[in-house]
Backbone as a ProteinNet text record, in pm:
[ID]
protein_1_A
[PRIMARY]
MGMIASEKPGLDGKITSALISLNLSAVKETLRKSILLDVLTVLCGIRRRYKTAEVEDYITSALASGILDKKARQQIENLIQDRGCPPRQSAQGPLL
[TERTIARY]
-547.1	-472.6	-321.6	-250.2	-130.8	-51.1	-147.3	-63.3	-62.3	-177.7	-180.9	-65.5	-40.7	46.3	192.2	221.8	377.6	351.8	240.1	282.6	267.2	220.4	202.3	272.9	422.8	423.4	428.4	405.2	334.7	217.5	141.5	9.9	35.7	165.4	167.5	98	93.7	36.9	-93.8	-201.8	-305.8	-360.1	-280.8	-324.4	-332.8	-217.6	-179.9	-288	-334.5	-401.5	-574	-602.3	-742.4	-675.7	-583.7	-634.6	-602.4	-542.7	-539.9	-682.5	-719.9	-889.6	-966.6	-972.3	-1071.9	-1091.3	-1274	-1323.7	-1346.6	-1272.2	-1329.4	-1421.1	-1463.8	-1564.4	-1684	-1693.2	-1834.2	-1830.9	-1753.5	-1711.9	-1789.3	-1855.3	-1893	-1787.9	-1844	-1686.1	-1635.5	-1712.3	-1659	-1552.7	-1590.2	-1486.4	-1337.3	-1360.9	-1237.6	-1104.2	-1086.5	-970.5	-895.1	-974.2	-937.3	-897.6	-1010.4	-1014.3	-876.5	-844	-705.2	-582.8	-621.1	-485.4	-444.2	-559	-522.2	-473.5	-506.7	-485.4	-302.3	-293.2	-154.4	-87.6	-110.3	-24.9	30.3	-83	-28.3	66.5	4.9	125.8	231.1	238.2	442.9	447.3	396.5	487.2	506.7	403.6	436.6	542.4	545.2	637.8	798.1	786.5	974.1	998.4	907.3	971.5	869.6	792.2	721.2	661.6	769.1	781.8	739.3	642.3	585.7	546	591.4	516.3	364.8	286.2	142.1	130.7	237.8	192.6	305.3	359.6	424.4	353.5	265.1	158.2	59.7	14.4	-102.7	-82.9	68.2	77.9	98	195.9	163.8	43.7	-43.5	-151.9	-234.6	-223.8	-336.1	-315	-179.8	-71.8	-105.1	-117.7	-182.9	-314.9	-414.6	-559.4	-619.6	-603.3	-659.4	-755.5	-759.6	-824.3	-774.3	-662.4	-569.2	-497.7	-543.1	-481.2	-347.3	-282.3	-154	-77.5	-117.7	-67.7	-96.5	-191.8	-186.6	-108.4	-78.2	49	163.7	187.6	327.2	352.3	203.6	197.7	281.3	206	225.2	401.2	452.9	596.3	671.1	618.2	709.4	712.2	589	613.8	698.3	702.6	781.1	953.1	989.8	1109.7	1163.1	1061.2	1089.6	1115.8	1034.5	1030.1	1165	1273.1	1355.5	1333.4	1182.1	1156.5	1217.9	1307.1	1403	1271.7	1318	1188.5	1158	1014.5	1011.3	1052.7	1071.8	1157.6	1098.9	1047.2	966.4	1088.8	1022.4	1104.9	1188.7	1121.4	1138	1271	1264.1	1364.4	1255.8	1326	1243	1083.8	1000.7	860.4	848.9	953.5	938.7	1047.2
-12.7	109.6	81	-23.8	-63	-44.9	-53.8	-67.2	86.9	168.4	323.6	395.1	339.6	418.8	391.7	224.6	207.2	262.8	307	354.6	556.2	579	709.1	780.1	749	795.5	956.8	1067.7	1166.7	1175.4	1094.1	1051.7	992	983.6	906.8	1002.6	1093	1189.9	1188.7	1174.1	1147.2	1051	954.9	821.9	784	796.8	808.2	828.3	988.5	1051.5	985.3	927	886.5	718.3	671.4	531.3	573.4	694.9	667.3	705.2	816.2	895.7	749	673	552.7	499	541.6	486.3	328.9	228	139.8	99.2	164.4	117.8	120.8	238.5	241.8	110.7	12.8	-127.2	-233.6	-289	-398.6	-496.1	-536.1	-601.7	-734.1	-788.6	-918.7	-868.5	-749.2	-672.2	-639.6	-601.4	-496.1	-543.1	-692.1	-729.9	-732.2	-749.5	-776.9	-613.5	-534.3	-406	-334.9	-374.9	-341.6	-376	-513.6	-557.7	-548.6	-493.5	-437	-320.7	-201	-74.4	-83.9	-180.8	-165.3	-207.8	-310.1	-321.8	-220	-150.7	-66.5	58	127.4	207.5	146.5	-3.3	-51.1	-2.7	-32	-16.6	117.9	246.3	361.7	412.8	328.3	383.7	373.6	322.5	327.5	458.1	515.7	663.9	759.5	746.8	857.8	811.4	840.6	805.8	942	934.4	998.5	934.1	1043	994.8	977.4	1025.2	961	843.8	781.3	650	536.8	592.6	521.8	500.1	590.6	579.3	488.9	513.9	431.3	258.9	261.3	123.5	39.2	104.2	81.5	64.8	141.9	150.8	12.4	-14.5	-89.9	-218.3	-251.1	-356.8	-383.9	-326.7	-332.6	-329.2	-272.6	-291.7	-408.1	-536.2	-623.3	-674.7	-559.5	-618.3	-742.2	-774.6	-823.7	-956.1	-1069.1	-1204.4	-1214.7	-1295.7	-1317	-1335.1	-1420.3	-1425.4	-1296.7	-1240.9	-1103.4	-1004.9	-970.8	-888.8	-973.1	-1087.6	-1099	-1109.3	-1119.5	-1106.1	-924.8	-838.6	-698.5	-685.4	-728.5	-750.6	-754.6	-903.1	-901	-839.3	-774.8	-675	-562.7	-506.6	-387.5	-431.4	-559.2	-597.1	-617.4	-682.3	-738.9	-632.3	-516.2	-422.1	-317.1	-343.7	-254.4	-143.9	-158.3	-76.9	-116.6	-31.9	-30.3	-95.4	-143	-193	-39.3	-37.7	56.4	32.7	152.5	200.5	230.9	183.5	245.8	263.7	336	378.9	239.5	115.6	-18.1	-74.8	-39.3	-74.1	-110.1	-200.5	-222.4	-284.4	-231.5	-341.1	-460.2	-438.2	-612.9	-681.9
-1245.5	-1178.3	-1170	-1127.2	-1143.8	-1278.9	-1386.3	-1515.1	-1554.9	-1496.4	-1526.9	-1448.4	-1337.4	-1258.4	-1299.9	-1357.6	-1435.6	-1543.5	-1618.4	-1726.7	-1725.4	-1660.8	-1627.1	-1484.3	-1463.5	-1357.1	-1281.6	-1408	-1371.6	-1292.2	-1313.2	-1226.3	-1039.9	-1050.2	-892.9	-803.3	-755.1	-689.8	-665.4	-789.4	-801.4	-783.6	-839.7	-787.3	-639.5	-603.7	-450.7	-366.4	-391.4	-331.1	-292.6	-479.7	-468.9	-375.9	-376.9	-310	-180.4	-130	20.6	76.1	3.9	37.9	11.9	-21.3	-37.9	88.3	128.1	250	274.8	309	290	388.6	480.8	586.1	493.8	382.2	311.5	206.7	241.5	126.6	210.3	126.2	160.8	282.1	359.8	456.2	391.7	308.4	231.8	121.9	67.6	-45.9	26.2	161.2	191.2	204.1	224.6	207.1	79.8	-61.1	-146	-200	-163.3	-239.4	-159.1	-6.1	41.2	-11.3	-38.6	-106.2	-228.2	-356.5	-466	-434.9	-319.3	-298.8	-289.5	-180.7	-108.9	-240.5	-334.5	-425.3	-550.2	-535.8	-632.2	-547.3	-437.5	-347.4	-337.7	-326.8	-314.8	-445.6	-570.8	-703.4	-704.9	-688.3	-709.3	-611.4	-471.2	-376.5	-383.4	-504.7	-511.7	-585.5	-617.9	-715.4	-645.9	-574.1	-514.9	-384.4	-286.9	-145.6	-43.2	-7.9	95.1	226.2	352.9	465	495.4	354.3	394.2	354.1	216.5	186.4	276.2	345.1	454.6	561.7	617.1	740	684.2	544.8	520.1	503.2	442.2	444.2	589.4	668.8	787.9	877.3	846.2	929.6	865.6	742.2	654.4	706.6	743.5	737.2	910.1	996.1	1118.3	1153.9	1033.8	1068	1089.1	1062.6	1121.9	981.1	893	766.3	662.7	678.6	613.1	679.1	623.1	736.1	686.4	782.4	775.9	650.3	541.9	403.2	329.6	323.1	261.2	307.9	443.3	500.6	461.8	440.9	389	287.1	165.4	29.8	4.6	89.6	61.8	114.7	251.2	288	197.4	120.3	-8.6	-115.5	-140.4	-248.9	-187.1	-125.7	-39.1	-73.6	-7.8	-54.7	-187.6	-283.2	-402.5	-499.9	-477.8	-573.5	-549.9	-462.8	-421.8	-326.5	-275.7	-162.4	-3	40	152.8	273.5	370.2	442.6	569.3	566	659	803.7	881.5	1027.6	1101.5	1205.9	1317	1433.3	1500.6	1676.6	1705.7	1743.7	1761.2	1677.4	1559.7	1454.8	1289.8	1179.4	1088.1	1141.1	1035.2	1048.5	988.2	883	774.9	787.4
[MASK]
++++++++++++++++++++++++++++++++++++++++++++++++++++++++++++++++++++++++++++++++++++++++++++++++

């Protein structure tokens, strides 16, 4: 999905909607972490050129969900920073 997103930026909205609407609770529990990590990796790439409140909320929610361990959360936070995406802000300050 990430390759498609990078090659076809016109599909950012459709890809984002499909990924955000994925119901992780319907997925076998042992697969949730890896699927969520894949989803977040693609969304971080898309986020550079297609940034919406919905994407920001999803990423923030996913990082706080408890599905990802510390190492996976750090990996996503590094992706956000490495790809030139500015850190997200909350009322308390930067989340990253």
